[in-house]
C-alpha positions, 0 to 999 in steps of 0.5 A: 622134501628138499635136499636139506630135509633129506640130509637132516632126516638121514643124519637124525636117523643115524644119531638115533642109534648113537650117542650125541657128542659130549657137549650136547649131552652136557648141555642137556643134562645140566642146562648151564651155559658156563659148563657148555662154554668150559666143556667146549674150550676143553674139547678143542682139538681133543677127542670126545672121550678125553673131553668128557673125562677132563670135564668131569674132573674139572666140574667136580672141583668147580662148576661156576665162574666164581668157584673156577676163578678161585682155582689156581691155573695148575689145578685146572691144568691137572684136571683137564690133562691130557686134553690137547694144549691143557696148560693154555686151556687152563689159563683161558678157562680161569681168565674167562671165569674171572672176567665173567665174575668181574664184568658180567656178575658171574653170568655167561653173556648170550650175545655172539659179539660179546662172547667173541671178545673173550680170549680163546673163544672163536666162532665155533665156541660162541655159536655152540654156547648160544645154541646148546647153552641158551637155545638161541639161533646159531650155526656152529661149524667145526671141522666135521660140519665144514668137511661134510657140507663141502664133501656133499656139495652143499657149500663150496668154502675154504674154511669153517668161518666161510662155511658158517656164513654160507650155511646161514644163507642156505640152511633153513633156520630150523636146522641151525641148532641141530646141524652141529650135533648131527654132523659131528656124530656122523663125521666121527663114525661114517663120513670120516676125514680119510677114507669115509665109509661111503658104502654104508652112508645113508646119503650116498645118493645125495652126496657129490663126494667132493675131494673123496679120492678113496672110500670104504 
């Protein structure tokens, strides 16, 4: 068993005892790339519980590009508040919805470069839409994946974009899709940004603790 096999097995065992991140649950429940896209945009720099509540309010009003495009910005903003930067997110969600209707027949494209051409859609969001919305290969790297991968010594990178490309080279493709779900859950509960719970970490023998000055 390789080091990556051991890491992913430990992360899977952890997730089996906890709820997955909201966007993963959203994808599994509705199988809608559009809902995954919108929920991910809401989730940026926002806690999971806030994202879940905001997404539920918004999707109760509209859950297709056509319906979303017909809402006013202030209605979308009121629904997603108090997600961080909710006025900006509201404008982007409506603009993206309108472009989907006008240029793509109301369908979310399943191509990374096309997704990245939408205002407000970065590599994290685009990859999450591919993996969770379309079940296609992609490596979604957020702050948790970036932090944990570097902390364990699996990669040595300066930012999430660098981490994505490093993981594309070193991480077996069978783990590309689940790594985000697994590391987000683990990062929220155990391998936290400050003072991680190293004493209860199931991967303590695999982790190099890069940059960890204080732990619990």
